[in-house]
C-alpha positions as CSV (number, residue, x, y, z in Angstrom):
1,M,-57.1,26.5,-7.3
2,L,-54.3,25.1,-9.5
3,L,-51.2,27.2,-10.6
4,K,-48.2,25.7,-12.3
5,I,-45.8,26.5,-15.1
6,G,-47.8,28.4,-17.8
7,S,-50.3,29.9,-15.4
8,V,-50.9,33.6,-15.6
9,G,-52.9,36.2,-14.0
10,D,-53.6,37.9,-10.6
11,D,-53.3,34.9,-8.5
12,V,-49.9,34.2,-9.7
13,K,-48.9,37.8,-8.8
14,K,-50.2,37.4,-5.4
15,L,-48.2,34.0,-5.2
16,Q,-45.0,35.6,-6.5
17,T,-45.4,38.5,-4.0
18,K,-45.7,36.1,-1.1
19,L,-42.6,34.4,-2.3
20,G,-40.6,37.6,-2.6
21,T,-39.9,37.5,-6.2
22,T,-41.0,39.8,-9.2
23,S,-44.7,39.8,-9.5
24,D,-45.0,39.7,-13.4
25,G,-48.1,37.5,-13.3
26,S,-46.4,34.6,-15.2
27,F,-45.6,31.2,-13.6
28,G,-42.3,30.1,-15.0
29,P,-39.4,27.9,-13.9
30,G,-38.1,30.5,-11.3
31,T,-41.4,30.7,-9.7
32,E,-41.7,26.9,-9.6
33,K,-38.4,26.7,-7.9
34,L,-39.5,29.0,-5.2
35,V,-42.7,27.2,-4.8
36,K,-40.8,23.9,-4.2
37,E,-38.6,25.5,-1.5
38,W,-41.7,27.0,0.3
39,Q,-43.5,23.6,0.2
40,T,-40.4,21.8,1.5
41,K,-39.9,24.4,4.5
42,N,-43.7,24.0,5.2
43,G,-43.9,20.2,5.1
44,L,-45.6,20.0,1.9
45,T,-44.9,17.8,-1.0
46,A,-42.6,19.8,-3.1
47,D,-44.1,19.3,-6.6
48,G,-44.1,23.0,-7.4
49,I,-47.7,23.0,-8.1
50,V,-49.9,25.3,-6.1
51,G,-53.2,23.4,-5.5
52,D,-55.8,23.9,-2.8
53,G,-53.5,22.7,0.0
54,T,-50.5,25.0,-0.7
55,W,-52.5,27.9,-1.3
56,N,-54.6,27.7,1.8
57,K,-51.4,27.3,3.9
58,M,-49.9,30.4,2.2
59,F,-52.9,32.4,2.4
60,P,-55.0,31.0,5.5
61,K,-58.6,32.2,5.6
62,V,-59.4,34.7,8.5
63,I,-62.6,33.9,10.3
64,K,-64.4,36.9,11.6
65,E,-66.1,36.5,14.8
66,D,-69.3,38.4,15.3
67,V,-68.9,41.5,17.5
68,V,-71.0,41.4,20.6
69,I,-73.1,44.6,20.7
70,P,-72.9,45.8,24.3
71,S,-75.6,47.8,26.3
72,S,-74.7,50.8,28.2
73,G,-76.5,53.1,30.5
74,G,-79.9,52.0,29.0
75,L,-79.1,53.1,25.6
76,K,-80.3,51.0,22.7
77,L,-77.0,50.5,21.1
78,D,-78.1,47.2,19.4
79,K,-80.5,49.5,17.3
80,L,-77.4,51.0,15.8
81,K,-76.5,47.8,14.1
82,G,-76.3,48.0,10.3
83,H,-76.2,51.8,10.6
84,V,-72.9,52.1,12.4
85,P,-70.0,49.5,12.0
86,D,-70.0,47.0,14.8
87,S,-66.5,47.8,15.6
88,V,-67.5,51.3,16.4
89,I,-70.5,50.3,18.2
90,A,-68.5,48.0,20.5
91,Q,-66.4,51.2,21.7
92,I,-69.3,53.3,22.6
93,P,-69.6,52.0,26.2
94,E,-66.3,53.4,27.0
95,V,-67.2,56.9,25.3
96,V,-70.6,56.8,27.6
97,E,-68.7,56.1,30.7
98,K,-65.5,58.2,30.1
99,F,-66.8,61.2,28.4
100,K,-70.6,61.4,29.5
101,I,-72.0,61.0,25.9
102,N,-74.7,59.3,27.8
103,T,-78.1,60.3,26.5
104,P,-79.9,59.4,23.1
105,L,-79.6,63.1,22.2
106,R,-75.9,63.5,23.0
107,L,-74.9,60.2,21.3
108,S,-77.1,61.2,18.1
109,H,-75.4,64.4,17.9
110,F,-72.0,62.8,18.5
111,L,-72.2,59.9,16.0
112,S,-73.8,62.1,13.3
113,Q,-70.9,64.5,13.3
114,C,-68.4,61.5,13.4
115,S,-70.1,59.9,10.5
116,H,-70.1,63.0,8.4
117,E,-66.6,64.0,9.2
118,S,-65.1,60.5,8.6
119,G,-67.1,59.5,5.6
120,G,-69.2,56.9,7.4
121,F,-66.5,56.0,10.0
122,K,-63.9,55.2,7.3
123,I,-61.7,58.1,7.2
124,V,-59.2,58.5,10.1
125,K,-56.6,60.8,8.8
126,E,-56.8,64.4,7.4
127,N,-56.6,64.5,3.5
128,L,-53.7,67.0,2.8
129,N,-52.9,66.0,-0.8
130,Y,-53.8,69.4,-2.2
131,S,-53.0,70.7,-5.7
132,A,-51.6,74.2,-6.1
133,E,-54.8,75.7,-6.9
134,G,-56.6,73.7,-4.0
135,L,-53.9,75.3,-1.6
136,K,-54.7,78.8,-2.8
137,K,-58.6,78.3,-2.3
138,T,-58.3,76.5,1.1
139,F,-55.4,78.2,2.7
140,P,-54.9,81.6,0.8
141,K,-53.3,83.3,4.0
142,Y,-50.5,80.6,3.9
143,F,-49.9,80.5,0.3
144,P,-49.6,84.0,-1.4
145,G,-48.5,84.4,-5.0
146,N,-46.9,81.3,-6.4
147,L,-45.8,79.7,-3.2
148,S,-48.4,77.0,-3.5
149,E,-46.7,75.5,-6.5
150,S,-43.6,74.4,-4.4
151,Y,-45.9,72.8,-1.7
152,A,-48.5,71.1,-4.0
153,K,-49.1,67.4,-3.4
154,N,-46.8,67.1,-0.7
155,P,-48.8,66.7,2.5
156,E,-45.9,66.6,4.9
157,K,-44.7,70.1,3.7
158,I,-48.3,71.5,3.6
159,A,-49.3,70.6,7.1
160,S,-45.7,71.7,8.5
161,K,-46.5,75.1,7.1
162,V,-50.3,75.4,7.8
163,Y,-50.3,74.1,11.3
164,G,-46.6,75.2,12.1
165,G,-46.2,77.6,15.1
166,R,-49.5,77.2,16.5
167,M,-51.9,74.8,18.5
168,G,-48.7,74.0,20.4
169,N,-46.8,72.8,17.3
170,G,-43.1,73.9,16.6
171,N,-42.4,76.1,13.5
172,E,-42.6,74.7,10.0
173,S,-39.0,73.3,10.3
174,T,-39.9,70.9,13.0
175,K,-42.6,69.2,11.0
176,E,-44.8,68.9,14.1
177,G,-47.7,70.5,12.0
178,Y,-47.7,67.3,10.0
179,K,-46.9,64.9,12.9
180,F,-49.9,66.3,14.7
181,S,-52.3,67.0,11.7
182,G,-55.9,65.7,11.9
183,K,-56.5,62.3,13.0
184,G,-59.6,60.4,14.4
185,F,-63.2,60.6,13.6
186,I,-63.3,64.2,14.3
187,Q,-59.8,65.0,13.2
188,L,-57.7,65.8,16.4
189,T,-55.4,68.5,15.4
190,G,-52.4,70.1,17.1
191,K,-49.6,69.1,19.7
192,D,-51.7,70.8,22.7
193,N,-54.8,68.5,21.9
194,Y,-52.6,65.3,21.5
195,I,-51.0,66.2,24.9
196,A,-54.3,66.9,26.6
197,F,-56.3,63.8,25.1
198,G,-53.2,61.6,25.8
199,K,-53.2,62.5,29.5
200,S,-56.9,61.9,29.7
201,I,-56.4,58.3,28.8
202,G,-53.0,57.8,30.1
203,V,-51.2,57.3,26.8
204,D,-48.2,59.1,25.4
205,L,-49.5,60.4,22.0
206,V,-46.8,62.9,21.6
207,S,-44.4,59.9,21.0
208,H,-47.1,57.8,19.2
209,P,-49.6,60.3,17.5
210,E,-50.4,57.6,15.1
211,L,-52.4,55.7,17.7
212,V,-55.3,58.4,17.4
213,A,-56.0,57.2,13.9
214,E,-55.2,53.4,14.4
215,K,-56.3,52.8,18.0
216,Y,-58.6,55.8,19.2
217,P,-60.4,57.3,16.4
218,L,-63.6,57.3,18.3
219,L,-62.3,58.0,21.8
220,S,-60.3,60.9,20.6
221,A,-63.5,62.3,18.9
222,S,-65.5,61.9,22.0
223,W,-62.8,63.6,24.1
224,F,-63.0,66.7,21.8
225,F,-66.7,66.6,21.6
226,S,-67.2,66.4,25.2
227,K,-64.8,69.1,25.9
228,N,-66.1,71.5,23.4
229,C,-69.6,70.8,22.1
230,I,-71.5,68.5,24.8
231,K,-73.6,71.2,26.3
232,K,-75.0,72.4,22.9
233,C,-76.3,68.9,22.4
234,D,-78.7,69.2,25.4
235,G,-80.5,72.0,23.7
236,G,-82.7,69.6,21.7
237,S,-83.1,68.1,18.2
238,S,-84.0,71.0,16.1
239,R,-82.2,72.0,13.0
240,E,-80.8,74.9,14.6
241,I,-79.1,72.9,17.4
242,V,-77.6,70.5,14.8
243,K,-76.2,73.8,13.2
244,S,-74.8,74.9,16.5
245,V,-73.2,71.6,17.2
246,T,-71.7,71.5,13.6
247,R,-70.2,75.0,14.0
248,C,-68.5,73.8,17.2
249,V,-67.0,70.6,15.3
250,N,-66.3,72.1,11.8
251,G,-66.0,75.9,12.4
252,G,-69.0,76.4,10.0
253,V,-72.1,74.6,8.6
254,I,-70.4,72.7,5.9
255,G,-72.3,69.5,5.1
256,I,-75.4,70.5,7.3
257,E,-77.8,68.4,5.3
258,D,-75.9,65.2,5.6
259,R,-75.2,65.8,9.2
260,L,-79.0,66.6,9.9
261,K,-79.8,63.4,8.1
262,H,-77.6,61.2,10.2
263,F,-78.7,62.9,13.3
264,N,-82.4,62.2,12.6
265,E,-81.6,58.7,11.7
266,F,-79.6,57.9,14.9
267,Y,-82.1,59.8,17.3
268,K,-84.9,57.9,15.9
269,L,-83.1,54.5,16.5
270,L,-82.0,55.6,20.1
271,S,-85.1,57.3,21.4
C-alpha cells in the first residue's frame, strides 16, 4: 500500500471518506494535509504518505473468530454447517429451548421456511419498494384507479396504507403500518405481533421494532412458527405436509419447490 500526491482510485476515495473530505479519488495537496494531521494525532510520522502502517491503523483488520457450533437436545446441529450460516446455527439452541422446535422434523420444517422467506437467511426486512404497476398487482384492494402512482417507490407511504388500521396498527396517518412492517426471517408484521413477541422475550419492541430485524430475526420467526404452525410439522415429511406448513407461513404455496428442496436437505442432515 502506497498512496501519495498523484495517486488516484478507489483506495484514495476510501481514504478521503475516512478523513471526512470530498471523495473524488484524486490524492492532492488537500488530502495530503489531512493525512499529515491524522498521522500527527495518531502518533505516526507526519509525512503525508499513506503506507502500510498508516493504512492498517486507519483500517484495522477484523479477525473473525470461528463460531462454536453448539449441540442441543440431541439435534445434530453440526451437520447444518455449510448449509446454514454459523451465526444462525449458534442461535438454534435458544429456539429449541424457548419455542419447542425440538425435533429433526420440526426444525427441518422451520429452517426450510426461514431459508426461503429470507433468501438464504439474508433478508430481514420486507421489500416494500413497489412500482405503481406492482402496487396494482399486489395490493389491488388498496390502490384503485391511479392512486398507486402517488405511492410508488415510497415504502413508508405504502406500508402505512396497506397495514394501517389493522393488526393492531393505527390508521395510515400514524405510520405504524410502516413501523411494524415485516421484519425477521419470517417477516413479523403488525403491532399486535410485536407486542406479543416482545412480551415473550421480555423486550420492548414497540419502542424498538428495529430489533426484530437486527437482533431477533430467528427468534421472532420461531415465536411465530411455534404459535401458528408447529403442530402441522408433526404430521410428517411428505410434500402435502410441507405445503400445509407453507400455507401457514405464507398464506399460499408460493415457492413450494424451493421450500421442499430445503426441507429435504435439512431433514436428511438432521435425521
